[in-house]
Each structure stands twice: as C-alpha cells, then as structure tokens.
C-alpha angles and dihedrals in degrees: 000000000000115000098198103105093219090056091043091058095033095237130130121245090256092057117138124236088253091052091049094049091049092050091049095049091049096046093042092055092053096046101036111132090231090067095038105043115189090007104129093181091056088050093053090048090051091052091049089050093052093046092050091049091047090058100041096044088056105080092203096047091045094053093047090051091048087053092051090244095125131020128235093282093052119251096350091299118136109254110264126204112253123259112297096021091114090057094050092047087053086055089048092054102037124067088215091064111137093225096059125112123216093278092057095255134091116256122221093266094052091045092054089055090050093052090050091049092052090050091052090048090053092053092049099047115350094090127062112241117221122210117230120249120255117246121220127211144168124230130185110212124196114250097244093049090050090050098041104024128243143145127288128191115229116204109215119223089229096051134278128053146251126225104224121202111220113211120219113271099021117173136199112273097029117121126223119209122213108196118230092000095112129076121332117263142107098311104013118237124251135242115243114200122193111207130218115188113217118230119253121225094233110016134065132175131234107182105306092336122097119214126200126184106224120197112222130183124243089251089052092049095045101039101026124210143150122311140169116249131184123243131175086261099049137283121318133185119241139170122247111209115238114261094026118164135210110283094032109147118214117190130219107192120226092006097110131079109341119250110278138163092003094312117127116236114274126231133247121242122201111203114204120227117188113224120191094198099214131294118341115186096197092050092046091052091048090051093045089055091051097041094102096042118104108275140178111271107220092190095053111145094014093104091069096048097103 
C-alpha cells in the first residue's frame, strides 16, 4: 500500500484541511475494523489512513514532509495510531464494547460518531503544543512614574505598542513580565521588559527615601524661617532652623516612596545648600567690620591631621 500520506487519503498535495478531513472520514468508515471483523488488511489500511491523517492535519508536520525533512512515518518514528485508537480496538475485539449494535458490530451511524470522537481526541491531544518564545525589551521610565507608579507605552521594534503598568517603587534593573505578550504559541510567550529609571533634575533616591538638594540664601540659613520645598507629591512648607549650614538634612516623614509590597512609606530629606547669590555690598561691609572679632574656626584641628 502506498506510504505517501496524500496517496493514502487520495488527495492532491494542494488539498485543503477540509478536503483532508472529508477524505479521512470517508476512508475510515470503509476500512474500520468493526465493519471488517477478522480482516487484517482492512485493519492495516485503517492504521495507514489514521497515520496519514495525523501527519497531514498537523500544519507543521505537513510542511516538514512537503519539504522532505521527514518521511511519512514522521521523523523515522514508526507510525502510531492516533489518540483513542486503542480504546476503539478494544471495542472491536470485545462484545461488551459500548459502540456495538445488537449484532455485535457498529452500524454506520455509530461509526460516524466514533470517527468524530477520534478527530476531537486528535485536536485535544494528538498534536504536540509548542510554547511561544518570550520577547525581551528595554524601557526607560521617568523618575516620578517609577516612584509613584503609572503607565508607560512601549513602542515595539516590529511595530505596534504595549501599555506597561509601572508598579510603585520600581528600580533600575528590574524586569516586568507581561503575560501572553510574546510570540504566539500554546501557551503564548511573555514580554520581558528590563527597566531603566531616568534621573530627575531635583530628586534622587536612597532606598525608599527621596532626597532633594535645596538652595538657601545666607539670610535664610542664618535667620531661619518658613520656606516652600518640592516633594514627589507636590510642594510643602517647612521651617529652616536658624544657623543652618550647608549639608543640613531636614526630614519630612512619609514623603518618600509610597508604601508598596509590604514596605512602609519612605521619608523625604531636604539637603540645604548655601548659595551666596553674587556680590552684596552691604553684606561685605558688615563682614569686614566683623573680620577682627573673635569667630568660630571651621578648620580647627585640621593643621595636625598629617
């Protein structure tokens, strides 16, 4: 008997899936062992018909066969009956088979049901599913979105885009996984997005705390007072203690990275930076008059450092 699956089913190589299915059902009914008890040749024909249908109904196997990459048995494997064949053979050999009519053999109506069940079984488990490949991307996220959470749109190299949900407290180097957004398959692959957090002109992050360098005038540092400072949630008012120096840290509780993933909210720290602001004749006059007065030596002790 011909081993070419197209010849077995009697269809051309250009046959559609519908034509292949129709030919299989027609031939399977004629050669089914229930209608040919004791006929070994019919049984062999039925096996060959099933093997041919198994190969041609699988797009990947069919394409590889057409390219000459595998033979009719499929990668040098002996042809195996499709899923469910063993169960139907047991019915063919046992008088207790549930598909038998009163005469002990299946009638045409029962046989049609059997063939349909076999086709459904093939669809459920007869073909090996192949998982889709994961796709990898890089995404630069604005500082405030990474800290507070938000949504960013990722433009894909192959066209199209993905809307990416940014969780609160995201850091550079973390990878976001978008389920089923990779290559098609069963199951589809995922999109893996490595994140780079862009720097901010004013804020920087230390753990869950947010730091901000805040310029202050000489008068503000010497005399103290209330000023407005920026935070990731907007501006707030705070008091500067009199006599503050450059580098002084002032804390705003709970104004850092919001609570997330079991971590408590961080704090915001304002780091004072003294700015002279250019020449000031009146200030220069005052300092010259005080130049000879006893004053604090900020370099005391450094002479003996070496």
